[in-house]
C-alpha positions as CSV (number, residue, x, y, z in Angstrom):
1,M,38.3,-251.0,-173.4
2,K,35.7,-250.9,-171.9
3,S,37.2,-249.9,-168.6
4,R,39.4,-247.6,-170.4
5,L,36.5,-245.7,-171.8
6,L,34.6,-245.6,-168.1
7,A,37.4,-244.7,-166.6
8,S,37.9,-240.8,-169.0
9,I,34.3,-240.2,-168.2
10,A,35.3,-240.7,-164.6
11,V,38.0,-238.2,-164.7
12,C,35.8,-235.9,-167.1
13,A,32.9,-236.0,-165.0
14,A,35.5,-235.7,-161.7
15,V,37.6,-232.7,-163.2
16,V,34.2,-231.4,-164.1
17,M,32.6,-231.7,-160.9
18,G,35.9,-230.0,-159.3
19,A,35.9,-226.8,-161.1
20,T,32.2,-226.0,-160.4
21,G,30.7,-228.4,-158.1
22,C,31.2,-225.5,-155.8
23,S,28.6,-223.5,-157.3
24,M,26.1,-226.0,-156.3
25,I,26.6,-225.3,-152.6
26,S,28.2,-221.9,-151.9
27,A,26.1,-219.3,-152.0
28,Q,26.7,-216.8,-154.9
29,D,28.1,-213.6,-153.5
30,T,26.6,-211.2,-155.9
31,T,22.9,-212.4,-154.2
32,I,24.1,-210.7,-150.2
33,P,22.6,-207.3,-150.4
34,Y,26.0,-204.9,-150.0
35,S,26.8,-200.9,-149.5
36,P,29.0,-200.2,-152.6
37,S,29.9,-196.6,-151.5
38,D,31.7,-195.3,-148.5
39,G,28.3,-195.1,-146.8
40,I,25.5,-197.5,-145.3
41,N,22.9,-198.4,-146.3
42,V,20.3,-198.4,-143.2
43,A,18.2,-202.1,-142.9
44,D,14.7,-201.5,-144.1
45,T,12.2,-202.0,-141.2
46,E,9.1,-204.0,-141.7
47,G,6.1,-200.9,-142.1
48,A,8.5,-197.8,-142.6
49,P,7.4,-195.6,-145.2
50,L,11.1,-194.0,-145.5
51,Q,14.7,-196.5,-146.9
52,V,17.8,-194.8,-145.9
53,R,20.6,-195.2,-148.6
54,N,24.7,-194.6,-148.5
55,A,24.6,-192.5,-145.0
56,L,27.7,-191.0,-144.2
57,I,29.0,-188.2,-141.7
58,V,31.6,-185.8,-143.4
59,A,33.8,-184.4,-140.5
60,T,35.9,-181.6,-139.8
61,D,39.4,-183.4,-138.6
62,D,39.2,-182.6,-135.3
63,G,35.3,-184.6,-135.3
64,S,33.4,-181.9,-133.5
65,T,31.3,-180.8,-136.4
66,G,29.7,-183.7,-139.0
67,N,27.3,-183.5,-141.3
68,L,24.9,-185.9,-142.2
69,I,25.0,-187.2,-146.2
70,A,22.1,-189.8,-147.4
71,T,19.8,-190.8,-149.9
72,I,16.5,-191.2,-148.3
73,V,13.2,-192.9,-150.6
74,N,9.6,-192.0,-150.3
75,T,7.6,-195.0,-152.2
76,T,4.1,-193.4,-149.9
77,A,1.9,-191.3,-151.8
78,D,2.3,-189.3,-149.1
79,D,4.7,-186.3,-147.3
80,Q,7.1,-188.5,-144.8
81,T,9.5,-187.3,-141.9
82,L,12.9,-189.5,-141.2
83,N,12.7,-188.5,-137.6
84,V,17.0,-188.8,-137.5
85,Q,19.0,-189.4,-134.0
86,V,23.1,-189.2,-133.9
87,E,24.5,-190.7,-130.6
88,A,27.3,-188.2,-130.4
89,S,29.9,-187.9,-127.4
90,A,28.7,-184.6,-125.9
91,G,24.9,-186.8,-126.1
92,K,21.8,-187.2,-128.4
93,I,21.6,-185.2,-131.8
94,S,17.9,-185.1,-133.0
95,E,16.6,-183.6,-136.0
96,T,14.1,-184.6,-138.5
97,V,14.2,-184.3,-142.6
98,R,10.6,-184.2,-143.9
99,V,10.3,-186.0,-147.7
100,A,7.4,-185.2,-150.2
101,A,5.1,-188.1,-151.8
102,H,6.8,-190.0,-154.6
103,S,10.2,-188.8,-154.3
104,V,14.1,-189.1,-153.2
105,S,15.3,-186.6,-151.2
106,S,19.5,-186.4,-151.5
107,L,20.8,-185.1,-148.1
108,G,23.8,-182.7,-149.8
109,E,22.5,-182.5,-153.4
110,N,18.8,-181.3,-153.4
111,V,18.4,-180.8,-150.1
112,D,20.8,-179.4,-147.2
113,P,23.1,-182.1,-144.6
114,L,21.9,-182.0,-141.6
115,R,24.4,-180.7,-139.8
116,L,25.2,-182.7,-136.4
117,D,27.1,-179.7,-134.2
118,N,28.9,-180.8,-131.2
119,L,29.8,-184.4,-132.9
120,G,32.7,-185.3,-131.2
121,V,33.6,-188.8,-133.1
122,K,37.0,-188.0,-135.1
123,P,36.9,-189.2,-139.3
124,G,37.9,-192.9,-139.2
125,L,35.2,-193.8,-136.6
126,T,31.9,-195.0,-136.8
127,V,28.2,-193.4,-134.9
128,K,25.0,-195.1,-133.9
129,V,22.6,-192.9,-135.9
130,Y,18.8,-194.3,-135.6
131,F,16.9,-193.8,-138.2
132,Q,12.8,-193.7,-137.3
133,S,9.6,-193.1,-140.2
134,G,6.1,-193.9,-140.0
135,T,4.6,-195.7,-137.5
136,A,7.8,-198.5,-137.5
137,A,10.1,-199.3,-134.8
138,G,13.3,-197.9,-136.5
139,A,16.7,-198.8,-137.4
140,Q,20.0,-198.3,-135.7
141,A,23.3,-197.9,-137.7
142,N,26.4,-197.9,-137.3
143,V,27.5,-194.7,-139.7
144,P,31.0,-194.2,-141.1
145,V,32.3,-190.6,-140.1
146,L,34.7,-189.8,-143.1
147,D,36.9,-186.4,-143.4
148,G,36.7,-184.8,-146.5
149,G,40.1,-185.7,-148.0
150,E,38.5,-187.9,-150.5
151,E,37.8,-184.7,-153.6
152,Y,34.4,-185.6,-153.9
153,L,33.9,-185.1,-150.3
154,T,35.4,-182.1,-149.4
155,G,32.4,-179.8,-150.3
156,F,30.2,-181.1,-148.1
157,V,32.9,-180.6,-145.1
158,P,31.3,-178.6,-142.9
159,T,32.6,-174.7,-142.7
160,P,32.5,-173.0,-139.2
161,T,29.6,-171.6,-138.2
162,P,30.4,-167.6,-138.5
163,T,30.5,-165.9,-134.5
164,P,28.6,-162.4,-135.0
165,M,30.7,-159.2,-134.6
166,A,30.1,-156.4,-132.7
167,T,29.3,-152.8,-134.8
168,E,30.5,-149.5,-133.6
169,T,27.8,-147.3,-133.1
170,P,28.8,-143.7,-134.1
171,A,28.7,-141.6,-131.7
172,S,26.5,-138.1,-132.4
């Protein structure tokens, strides 16, 4: 009788450990940071006053021009500048974004997106972008390049720069 009781307890313990034991030695996926959207979150750099979230580039179909879309968070009491450098196929493109103290600047929403002419990277690829703020070293990220195929991105596709038209001067 005792052996049956001990066997039943051992079987129950084995089933419980088999069903739940993996969680004791495996990392929980919910504790691993990830970017839950199309863009990427740029790794925070020690001492950087600005944080870059959900960075992506929406480009024309040929990849010649793109708009950098991102959310930039400033939790400091001072206005800050974000330096952005894009490794485009035609060379480096450098831009800056000024972010007010204790605010969030959403490129493409409450601030114009950064227009990247001569990008030369087709949608579906990634491009190296370097983000730097304050006195911190900065961080490099492989930012995805998307097209306007999704409805929520159509408004972010860059429009062609209008070319000035020659006007005729009336003869006097």
